[in-house]
N, C-alpha and C positions, 0 to 999 in steps of 0.2 A: 762425295758418291755420284756415281758415273749415271749416264742417262742411258746406257743398256741395261741398266737391273731393273728399267722401267718401260722394256717392250716385250711383243708379246706378238705372234703372226695370227692376224686375223684373215677368213676368205671374205672376198669382197662381197660376196651374197648375202652374208652378213649385217652387211651395212645398209641397216633401214631408211627406201627410199619414201616412203609412208607410214604413216601412221598406222596405230590396230584400229580395226571398223569402229569401235568404240574405245574412248579416253582407257576407261578400268578393265579394260580384256586383254590388258597386257601382261606379258609373264613379269613375276617379283620373284627370285631370288632372296631370302631370305635366309644372313648370313647372324651365326652365334657367336660371338667373340671369345667367351667366355669356354666355350665346349666345341669352338672348332667345327659346327656343322652348317651342313649347307642344308635348305629346303627349297623347292621349287613351288611356286604358285601364283597366283594373278592380280595385280594389285585391289583389286574388288575384295580379296582380304586383309587388305589393312586394317580395315577395321578390327578385327581378330587381335593385333597386335600392338598396336594403343589403347591406353585407356585413361580411367581420371586421374593417373598418377605421371599423366604426360601433358605437357604443354605442346603445341604444335605450331611451331615458325616460320612461316612461309613470304616469299619473296613478290611482291605484289609488282610490280617494273611490267610498262608495257611494252613490246616492242613497235619502236618506229616503220615505218614503210620508207627503209634510207637507204633503196637501191632506186637510182636513178637513171635512165637511159636517156639518151640524147643526142645530137650532132653540132657541129661547127657549122658554120656559114658555108665550105667546103661539100657539106656531105658525111664528113667523117664522125662515122658513130663513136661517141666517147660514153661509160660507165662513171657515173659519179654515187661515191659510195660515203654517203654521209657519217657522222663519228659521234661530235655532239658541239653545241654553239661553243663559239670559241671564248673562253670566260675572260681572256685581255682586251678584248675588244672593248674601248672607251667610246665610240662614236656610236649613240645609241639611236640615231637613223640609220645605220646601217645595220641590215642581219649576216654575221658573218659566222662562220661555220666553219670546223676542220673536218675533212671527207680525205677519200682515197679518192684517187683518177685511174681509169685504166683506158688504154692506152696510156701512161704519162707523158710520153717522147713525144705523144702526137699534142702537148698544149704547151703553153707559155705563158708569164702573165699578162693579163687584159682579154685574155681568150674568154670567145664568148661561147658556152654553149647551151642552147634550146632545146630545154625536156619539152616543151608546149608550149601552147598559145598562153598559158596561165603562168610560166614557171621558166624566166632561165639559170644559168649560174655562171658569174664572175670570176674568172682565175684570179687571182691575187698574189701569192708566192708561195713556193715549197717552203716548208718547215725542215728543221731538221733531225724531228723523229722520223724514223721509218716508214716513208714513203706517204708521208702526210703534206696534204698541200693545206692553205690557207683559201677558202671562196666565198666570195657573197653571193649570198641571193636576191634576186630580182625578181617581185613579182609585186601585187597589189591584192590587200584581205588578208584571210587567215591563211597562215603557211601550212598550219596543220591540216585545216580542211583539203587544203590543194594537195597536199604530199599523199592523203587517203585517196586522193583521185586520181594521180599520176604517177606514184613511187608504187614498190615492191617490198614485200616482205625479203628481208637478206637473209636468207637458206644459208647456211653452210655449204663451203666449196663440195662435200663428199655427195651433198645431195643435187643428184641432177635434173633439173626440169628443160626438155627439150624441146616444150613445148610451153609457148606462155599464153593459153588460150584464159580470158576472164574467167571460165569456171576453174582452172586449176590456183588462178591467182586467189578468187575468192576462198576455197577449200584452204591454200596457208594461210590468207590474212586470218582466217578461225581458228585453224588446228594450232600454229605453231604462236597460240598464246595461252595463258592460263585462264581458264573459268573465272578466276578472280584478281586480273590486270585491272591496274588501276591509272598507275602513273607512267605517262608513255614516254621513253627517254632512252630505253636498250636496242641495241643493233644484234643484239640475239635475247631469245629467249632462254629463260629459267628451267630449261627442260624438264628436269625433275618433278614439276610443278603440271607440266602439262597431262599426267596420270589422271589427276583427280577431278571429280566430278561436284555439282554444288549437292547433290543427293548422296555423294561420300561423306563431304565436309558435314552437313546435315547430319549424319549417323554418328557420326563422331561426335557434333557435338551434343547429339541426346545421349550418349554414353557419360558426358561432360568435362569432355577433351576442350581445353580451355586451347583457342585460336589465335593467334597472332600475328601481325603481317608486319614488315619492315619494307626497304625499297633499298636495292643496288642498282644501277642502271647498267647492264654488261654491257663493255667496252669494247675495245681492239683487242685487248690479251688473249679473247676468248679463239678466234683464229691466229695464234701465232704460235709457232712452235720452240717447244726450247731447242734452242741450236748449238750451245754450250757440252762441253762434253761432261765438264764439271758439272752439273747442277745448280752448287752452291754462285758458282756464276753468272745467274739467270734473275734477271730483274723484270719483275711484276709488272704491266703496264697499270696504271691508277685508275680505277674506278670509284666515284661519287656513290653513297650511301646516304640514307637519312633513316632515323629509327625517333620515333613519336615519344613524346611524354608517358602516354597510356602504355606504349610497347614496351617499354624501357621499365616500367611501375610492374608488370604483369612476368616481365621474364626476370626481373631480380627478386620477386616475390615467392617466385615458383622454385629459383635455385635456394633461396634461405630455407623454405619448407620442404626440401629435398625433393620435388618432381622432378622427373624427367622430361630433357630438352629434346625434343625431337626437331631437327633442321629438314626441310625440304630443300635439298640443293647446295651445292657446291659455294654459291652465291649466299645465301643463309649463313653460310657457316665462317665463310670470310668476313663477311658483316659482324655477327655476333663477335668473334675472336678478335678482330681489327680493335673493335669500340673496347673489348676489352681490356687490349694490351694499352690502348689511349688513355683511358679512364680509371681502370682497376675494378669497373663492372659498366654495367651496362647503362649507357646513360643518353636522354635525347642529344641528338646532336644533328648534325648535314657536315658529312667529311669526306674523306678519302681513303681507299684500302689500296696497298699495294704489298698487301700481307701473305707470304707464299710458304703455303705451308706442305711441309714435306717429313719424312721421316728423321727423328724419332721427337718428333713436335706432342707436344702436353698440352690438350684441349683444355681450354679453364671454363667453359661456356656450355658446350652441346655435349650431348650424350648419345644419339642415337642420329640417324643420316638415313634418308631418302633420297639416291638418287641412280642415275641410268649410268650405263658401262661407257667408258670414256676411253677417247685416241689414244694409241701407245706414244710414248715418252712426250706423255701430256704433264702441263702442270693437275691436272685437276685427278690423273690417277694418280699422282703423288701425293695429294691430299688425304683420298682416301685409302690409301697404303699408309699415311701415319696413324689415321683409324682402326682399321683393321690389321695393319699389320702385312709388309709386302708381300711375304710368301701368302698367306691366307688369302689375299687380295688374288693375287696369280692364279692360284691354285681354281677360285672359284671362277676368274674368267675361263681359266680351262673348260670349268665344266659348265660354262655358258655355251661357249662353244659347242663343245659335246652334244648338247641341247638344244644347240639353233637358237640360241637366243638371239635378238636383233638389236643391234649396237646403235652408240650416238645418240643424235637429237631426236630423232622421228623413233627410237626403239624403244626397248624393254628397260625394267629398273632392278636395283637391288635395295633390301631394307637391311643398315645393319644396325644390329641391337647389340 
């Protein structure tokens, strides 16, 4: 299957640089897979499409202020993009992470990058993975508290921020998180969840909709394009996930009783489908996913999906094509462009039913 089959032309002005004024005011395209129809709604209408015959599954991961700006003792400016704690580290006295360094040609092992008076980064070595470095975090106190003071939310590269004022930093800190974010560890938001408000969740609960949370920490793979012509040659970046016993019980019970599993976001889809692939059911676990979903994948767990509009040639576009059909998805994207929908992380969404 060729990567060109998942390409489309997007006018640059439709790439959302800011979210809608209110989370629930974003547009929502409703795709009916059975009848191949398209409706144009707003996200606050989601309450009309989900009822007590559904269980809603959301990813409660929280975005880490993972982008750090610092300098060497020469004054050269360096950006450090934290990816994850290095689990191979056995020295418990050292805080070792994997990170991206920009520009990497200006650093070498033992280079010290000063981020602030509270935090410095020591370069250890370049890793075999594409562009990754092993670093040591040098600090005193609580690292996550320090990161919240000196770090920046790692917005995707297509969201341009020419000014990093405290006001815009605070804005992105709030709006690039879901209202139910809990477990900090992602370098990107599960963006389908950005449209939800506490009020909408309460309205769904009042209708008898059961709401369940899982956690998948969104990793570097979100930023990596598919570079190979044949998509079967692409390898997904590993991402960790966790499903609690309570969540597993509720999802399995819902499946047994014939309820529809409504996944919020592609990260939720990959978590549930990976768990089923590994265990044959949804099981309480702390595991990792490298699952690459593309047509003609047969979904084992999820029935419906709330998702944003994805980049051309991306694995996320391939995933939604597997669910709704490539031709129908590309037709829907053409319709979205014609109707001036806003694309990508801060953009509008679709409900595939």
